[in-house]
C-alpha positions in Angstrom: -14.9 20.4 -34.5 -14.6 19.4 -38.0 -11.4 17.2 -38.8 -11.5 16.1 -35.1 -10.6 12.2 -34.7 -13.5 10.3 -32.3 -12.1 10.0 -29.1 -10.6 6.4 -28.6 -12.3 3.7 -26.3 -11.7 4.3 -22.5 -8.1 2.6 -21.7 -6.6 2.9 -25.3 -4.8 6.1 -24.6 -1.0 5.8 -23.9 -0.8 6.7 -20.4 1.2 9.7 -19.1 3.9 9.5 -17.2 3.6 12.8 -14.6 -0.3 13.2 -14.8 -2.3 10.2 -15.3 -5.6 10.0 -16.9 -8.3 8.8 -14.5 -10.7 6.8 -16.8 -13.8 6.9 -14.8 -16.0 4.4 -17.3 -13.5 1.8 -16.4 -13.8 2.3 -12.6 -17.8 2.2 -13.1 -17.3 -1.4 -15.1 -14.8 -2.2 -12.2 -17.2 -1.7 -9.7 -20.7 -2.4 -11.2 -19.9 -4.9 -14.0 -20.6 -3.8 -17.9 -23.5 -2.8 -19.3 -24.5 -5.3 -22.2 -27.3 -4.8 -24.5 -28.9 -7.7 -26.3 -27.5 -10.8 -24.2 -30.7 -12.7 -24.3 -31.9 -11.8 -28.0 -32.2 -14.8 -30.6 -31.2 -12.5 -33.3 -29.5 -9.2 -34.2 -31.1 -6.4 -36.3 -28.8 -4.3 -38.5 -29.3 -1.4 -36.2 -28.0 -3.1 -33.5 -24.5 -3.5 -34.8 -23.4 -0.4 -32.8 -23.7 -2.7 -29.5 -23.5 -6.5 -30.5 -22.7 -8.2 -34.0 -22.3 -12.4 -34.5 -19.0 -13.1 -36.0 -17.6 -17.2 -36.2 -19.9 -18.3 -33.9 -19.6 -16.3 -30.8 -21.5 -12.7 -30.4 -19.5 -9.7 -29.3 -20.9 -7.3 -26.9 -19.9 -3.9 -26.6 -20.3 -2.2 -22.8 -22.2 0.8 -23.3 -20.4 2.3 -20.6 -16.5 1.7 -21.3 -16.5 0.5 -24.6 -15.1 -2.8 -24.4 -16.1 -5.6 -26.7 -16.5 -9.0 -25.0 -16.8 -12.5 -27.0 -19.8 -14.4 -25.4 -21.3 -17.9 -26.7 -24.9 -16.9 -28.3 -27.8 -17.7 -25.9 -28.9 -20.9 -25.9 -32.4 -20.1 -24.8 -33.3 -16.5 -25.7 -36.0 -14.1 -24.0 -36.5 -12.0 -26.9 -36.3 -12.5 -30.8 -34.4 -9.2 -30.8 -32.3 -6.6 -28.2 -34.8 -3.6 -26.9 -35.0 -0.8 -29.0 -32.9 2.3 -28.3 -35.3 4.6 -27.0 -36.5 1.7 -24.6 -32.8 1.7 -23.4 -31.2 4.0 -20.5 -27.6 4.7 -21.5 -25.4 4.9 -18.5 -23.6 7.8 -18.0 -20.0 8.0 -19.6 -17.3 11.0 -19.9 -17.6 13.9 -18.0 -21.3 13.4 -16.6 -20.1 10.2 -15.3 -16.6 12.1 -14.0 -19.1 14.8 -12.6 -20.9 11.9 -10.8 -17.7 10.7 -9.1 -16.4 14.0 -7.7 -19.8 15.2 -6.4 -20.6 12.0 -4.5 -17.1 12.1 -3.2 -17.7 15.7 -2.1 -20.9 14.3 -1.0 -19.1 11.7 1.3 -16.7 14.8 2.6 -20.1 16.6 3.7 -21.5 13.4 5.3 -18.2 13.1 7.6 -19.0 16.3 8.9 -22.9 16.2 9.2 -22.0 12.9 11.9 -19.4 14.8 13.5 -21.2 17.9 13.6 -24.5 16.0 14.9 -22.5 14.3 17.5 -20.9 17.3 18.9 -24.8 19.2 19.1 -26.2 16.1 21.2 -23.1 16.2 23.0 -23.3 19.7 23.9 -26.9 20.1 24.6 -26.6 17.0 26.9 -24.0 18.7 28.7 -26.2 21.9 29.3 -28.8 19.9 30.4 -26.7 18.1 33.1 -24.0 20.7 33.5 -25.0 21.5 37.5 -24.8 17.7 38.3 -21.4 17.4 36.3 -19.9 20.7 37.6 -20.3 19.3 41.5 -18.7 15.9 39.9 -16.0 17.8 38.5 -15.2 19.9 41.5 -15.3 16.9 43.8 -12.6 15.1 42.0 -10.5 18.2 41.4 -10.6 18.4 45.4 -9.9 14.9 45.5 -6.9 15.1 43.6 -5.5 18.3 45.1 -6.0 16.8 48.6 -4.2 13.7 47.5 -1.3 15.1 45.8 -1.0 17.8 48.3 -1.7 20.8 46.4 -3.0 22.6 43.3 -3.8 20.0 39.9 -2.2 21.1 36.6 -2.3 25.0 36.8 -1.1 25.4 33.3 -3.2 27.5 30.5 -3.4 24.3 28.6 -4.6 20.7 29.2 -7.7 18.9 29.7 -8.3 20.3 33.4 -8.3 23.8 32.0 -10.3 23.3 29.2 -13.0 21.4 31.5 -12.8 24.3 33.7 -13.4 26.8 30.7 -16.1 24.7 29.4 -17.7 24.9 32.6 -17.5 28.3 33.2 -20.0 28.9 29.9 -23.6 29.6 31.0 -26.3 27.2 30.1 -27.7 29.7 27.6 -24.3 30.2 25.8 -24.2 26.2 25.7 -27.7 25.9 24.3 -26.8 28.2 21.9 -23.5 26.5 20.5 -25.4 23.1 20.4 -28.1 24.8 18.5 -25.6 26.3 16.1 -23.5 22.8 15.6 -27.0 21.4 14.7 -28.1 23.9 12.0 -24.4 23.6 10.5 -25.0 20.0 10.7 -28.6 19.9 9.0 -26.5 22.3 6.2 -24.1 19.8 5.6 -26.7 16.8 5.3 -28.6 18.6 2.7 -25.1 19.4 0.6 -24.5 15.5 0.8 -27.9 14.6 -0.1 -28.2 17.3 -2.8 -24.4 16.6 -4.1 -25.2 12.8 -4.5 -28.2 13.4 -6.3 -26.6 15.5 -8.9 -28.4 18.6 -8.2 -27.3 21.9 -9.5 -28.6 23.9 -6.5 -26.7 22.1 -4.5 -23.5 22.8 -6.1 -23.8 26.5 -5.3 -24.9 25.6 -1.8 -21.7 23.5 -1.1 -19.8 26.6 -2.9 -21.0 29.4 -1.1 -20.8 27.4 2.2 -17.2 26.2 1.7 -16.1 30.2 0.5 -17.4 31.5 3.7 -15.3 29.2 6.1 -12.1 29.9 4.1 -11.0 32.8 5.5 -11.2 31.3 9.0 -9.5 28.6 8.3 -6.8 30.5 6.9 -6.7 32.7 9.9 -6.5 29.8 11.9 -3.6 28.6 10.2 -1.7 31.7 10.8 -2.1 31.1 14.4 -0.8 27.8 14.4 0.0 25.5 11.9 -1.1 21.7 12.0 -0.8 19.2 9.1 -4.9 18.5 10.0 -5.3 22.4 9.3 -3.4 22.4 6.2 -5.0 19.6 4.8 -8.9 20.9 5.5 -7.6 24.0 3.7 -6.4 22.2 0.7 -9.2 20.2 0.7 -11.9 23.2 0.7 -9.9 25.2 -1.7 -10.0 22.3 -4.2 -13.7 21.9 -3.9 -14.1 25.6 -4.5 -11.9 25.5 -7.5 -13.5 22.5 -9.0 -17.5 23.6 -8.6 -16.4 27.1 -10.0 -14.1 26.2 -12.8 -15.2 22.7 -14.2 -19.4 22.9 -13.0 -19.2 26.4 -14.1 -20.9 28.4 -11.6 -22.2 32.0 -11.8 -22.0 32.1 -15.5 -18.2 30.9 -15.4 -17.0 29.7 -18.8 -20.7 29.8 -20.4 -22.4 29.2 -17.1 -25.1 26.5 -16.9 -26.3 26.6 -20.6 -22.3 25.4 -21.3 -22.7 23.1 -18.8 -26.0 21.2 -19.8 -25.0 21.5 -23.6 -21.6 19.8 -22.7 -23.7 16.9 -20.7 -26.2 16.7 -23.4 -22.9 16.0 -25.6 -21.3 13.3 -23.6 -24.9 11.4 -22.9 -27.1 9.3 -24.7 -27.0 7.3 -28.0 -25.0 10.4 -29.8 -21.9 10.0 -27.5 -21.7 6.0 -28.6 -22.0 6.5 -32.0 -19.1 9.1 -31.9 -17.0 6.7 -30.3 -17.8 3.8 -32.6 -14.8 2.1 -34.3 -15.1 1.7 -38.3 -15.7 -2.2 -37.9 -19.2 -1.6 -36.1 -20.2 1.3 -38.1 -21.8 -0.6 -41.3 -23.5 -3.7 -39.2 -24.5 -6.7 -41.1 -27.9 -7.9 -41.1 -28.4 -11.4 -38.9 -27.4 -14.1 -40.7 -25.2 -13.1 -43.2 -21.3 -13.6 -43.2 -19.1 -10.9 -41.8 -17.0 -9.5 -44.2 -13.2 -10.4 -43.5 -12.1 -7.0 -43.4 -14.4 -6.3 -40.7 -13.6 -9.2 -38.4 -11.0 -8.1 -35.6 -8.2 -10.4 -35.5 -7.7 -10.1 -31.4 -10.5 -9.1 -29.2 -11.0 -5.6 -29.3 -10.6 -3.8 -26.0 
């Protein structure tokens, strides 16, 4: 919008007291280091001033992700005459696309945990079905020995591990195989979601939304029967995932749909986004070898 001031570098805003704002660019640089360009170049061109400039025997490099400027000595043994051209550089993600990557990968990790748990459950159920007869004989013998040693029935309560095992052995082998197959299919679904979300695929967002929404009524019903912190936490996480995918990722045409989401991504991606966030002193870079005007020399390292 015309007249809107350019956004400041990440971390320069006044922190909010009650609702801190996460700067994913700073998180990315903290995890992977700064993205600097031209550190091995002998000289700088006029167009390189957007990410590097010489001043007072030092060379200032701008991180292409978080906009921090770092002062480093000029390379003693440069590997190239000039930095690579812009069209040859893959600019790191920043802004909302970077936020989406971190959030989607966090959801992908949640789905990965589901995949591992369900895979283990499916394997255990199928293994139990394959050896049900032998395990049932062993369980019956152990239960009889306990009853004989204690002089009476063991745990007649409708709750407890003995009661649960008795119910488990009451299942037919066919039903156990069906349960194991269902768990395996659900695990495959969760694994597919995890891979797609980690790679940032649009179809994975729809798949995750549908798979999550389908189970929300069941989670509410389970919570109505008995309340536990695990059930409450699971419901909160799934509702947060549904709201994020529906609102922030603009699924099903909401807030402009995929077209608006792609336009937003393009606006915050590549060199145009870096140019909009370029501070004034780097907007008019000098040619290599010319002294920088005093008005353009930062008194302190810009951060």
